[in-house]
matplotlib code that plots the C-alpha trace (Angstrom):
import matplotlib.pyplot as plt

x = [18.4, 17.4, 18.3, 16.3, 13.3, 13.6, 14.0, 10.8, 8.9, 9.9, 9.0, 5.6, 5.0, 5.9, 3.7, 0.8, 1.2, 1.2, -1.8, -3.8, -3.0, -4.2, -7.4, -8.1, -7.4, -10.3, -12.7, -15.4, -15.4, -18.8, -20.0, -23.1, -24.8, -23.1, -19.8, -20.6, -20.8, -17.6, -16.6, -18.1, -21.1, -24.5, -27.5, -30.2, -33.6, -36.1, -39.3, -42.4, -44.8, -48.0, -47.8, -46.8, -43.3, -40.6, -37.6, -34.4, -32.6, -28.9, -28.6, -24.9, -23.9, -20.2, -18.7, -16.1, -13.4, -11.3, -14.0, -13.4, -12.3, -13.2, -14.7, -17.7, -20.7, -23.6, -27.1, -30.2, -33.3, -33.6, -35.4, -35.5, -34.5, -33.9, -35.4, -38.2, -38.5, -37.0, -34.0, -33.0, -29.8, -29.8, -31.2, -30.7, -29.7, -31.2, -31.0, -34.7, -37.8, -39.8, -37.0, -37.3, -40.8, -43.1, -40.9, -38.4, -34.9, -32.3, -29.1, -27.0, -24.3, -27.0, -27.9, -25.8, -26.5, -25.8, -25.2, -25.2, -23.0, -25.8, -29.4, -30.8, -34.1, -35.8, -38.9, -40.0, -38.5, -39.5, -36.9, -33.4, -30.4, -26.6, -25.0, -21.3, -19.2, -16.7, -17.7, -17.0, -17.4, -18.5, -22.0, -25.1, -28.1, -31.5, -35.1, -35.6, -32.5, -28.9, -26.7, -23.2, -21.9, -22.0, -21.2, -20.5, -22.3, -21.5, -23.4, -26.7, -27.8, -30.6, -29.8, -30.7]
y = [-68.9, -67.4, -70.7, -72.7, -70.4, -70.7, -74.5, -74.8, -72.6, -74.9, -78.0, -76.5, -75.6, -79.1, -80.7, -78.4, -79.4, -83.1, -82.9, -80.9, -83.5, -86.3, -84.5, -83.6, -87.2, -88.3, -85.7, -86.9, -85.5, -84.0, -85.6, -84.7, -86.9, -85.3, -86.2, -89.9, -89.7, -90.2, -87.5, -88.0, -90.0, -88.3, -89.4, -90.5, -88.8, -90.9, -91.1, -91.6, -94.1, -94.9, -98.6, -99.7, -100.5, -99.8, -100.8, -99.1, -96.9, -97.7, -100.6, -100.9, -97.2, -96.5, -95.6, -93.1, -95.7, -93.0, -92.7, -96.3, -96.2, -92.5, -91.4, -89.6, -87.6, -87.8, -86.2, -88.1, -90.0, -93.3, -96.3, -98.8, -102.4, -104.1, -103.3, -101.1, -97.3, -97.4, -99.5, -99.5, -101.4, -101.5, -99.1, -97.4, -93.8, -92.1, -88.5, -87.7, -88.7, -91.5, -93.1, -96.9, -96.6, -94.4, -94.0, -96.2, -96.4, -93.9, -95.2, -97.5, -94.8, -92.6, -95.1, -96.1, -99.3, -98.5, -100.8, -99.1, -100.5, -99.5, -99.3, -95.8, -94.3, -92.4, -90.4, -89.5, -91.0, -87.9, -85.9, -85.7, -86.8, -86.8, -90.2, -90.5, -93.6, -95.4, -95.5, -98.5, -99.1, -102.6, -103.0, -104.5, -106.1, -106.4, -106.8, -103.1, -102.0, -102.5, -100.3, -99.0, -97.8, -99.3, -97.6, -98.8, -96.0, -94.7, -91.5, -89.9, -86.3, -84.1, -82.4, -78.7]
z = [-27.0, -30.4, -32.2, -29.7, -30.3, -34.1, -33.8, -31.6, -34.1, -37.0, -35.0, -34.2, -37.8, -39.0, -36.4, -37.4, -41.1, -40.3, -38.0, -40.6, -43.3, -41.0, -40.2, -43.8, -45.0, -42.7, -43.9, -46.3, -49.8, -50.7, -54.0, -55.9, -58.5, -61.5, -59.8, -60.2, -64.0, -66.0, -68.4, -71.9, -70.7, -71.2, -69.2, -71.6, -71.1, -69.1, -71.0, -69.0, -70.4, -68.8, -69.6, -66.0, -67.2, -64.5, -66.8, -65.8, -68.3, -68.6, -66.1, -66.9, -67.1, -66.8, -63.4, -62.3, -61.1, -59.5, -56.7, -55.6, -51.9, -51.4, -48.1, -49.5, -48.4, -50.8, -50.6, -51.8, -50.9, -49.1, -50.7, -47.8, -48.6, -45.3, -41.9, -40.9, -40.5, -37.1, -38.1, -41.8, -42.4, -46.3, -48.7, -52.1, -52.1, -55.2, -56.6, -56.5, -54.5, -56.0, -58.0, -57.9, -56.3, -58.4, -61.5, -63.2, -61.6, -62.9, -64.7, -62.5, -62.0, -60.3, -57.6, -54.5, -52.5, -48.8, -46.0, -42.6, -39.8, -37.4, -38.5, -39.1, -38.5, -41.3, -40.2, -43.8, -46.9, -48.8, -46.9, -48.4, -46.3, -46.4, -46.2, -45.4, -45.9, -48.0, -51.6, -53.9, -57.6, -56.8, -58.3, -56.8, -58.5, -56.9, -57.8, -58.0, -60.0, -61.1, -59.0, -59.9, -56.6, -53.1, -49.8, -46.3, -44.6, -41.1, -40.8, -41.8, -41.4, -42.8, -46.1, -45.9]

ax = plt.figure().add_subplot(projection="3d")
ax.plot(x, y, z, "-o")
ax.set_aspect("equal")
plt.show()
């Protein structure tokens, strides 16, 4: 009886370890904008000129290749590209409000092009959000900016 009890305790422990590993493997890694910058790369200062120029600084900034394929959760601001405010399906996620709209785009490694499986509703684009999805180092180029990272987004929530 004592051996059977020990055996069942060991089996339960092994099962718990395996279940915990599976759950943690599906949990998104929280990333912040500085996490997207490779070691040794310094972001250049963005000089504000009142000439009307919206030229992007560092449109081919280096990426952190180790993040390719990561299930990530990143905070930022939405710059809508496709859809309307009730159903946005494609957008840029940027680190600060006004980027790509009122001020020049940040370096390409500081912008994420997001495709949502289901459209999202954004009540106010000046409110920060968390976006969760699979991150890729596949770039994207649009009229607004060159982008270093893309994401297949599957969840949005307010950033507090």
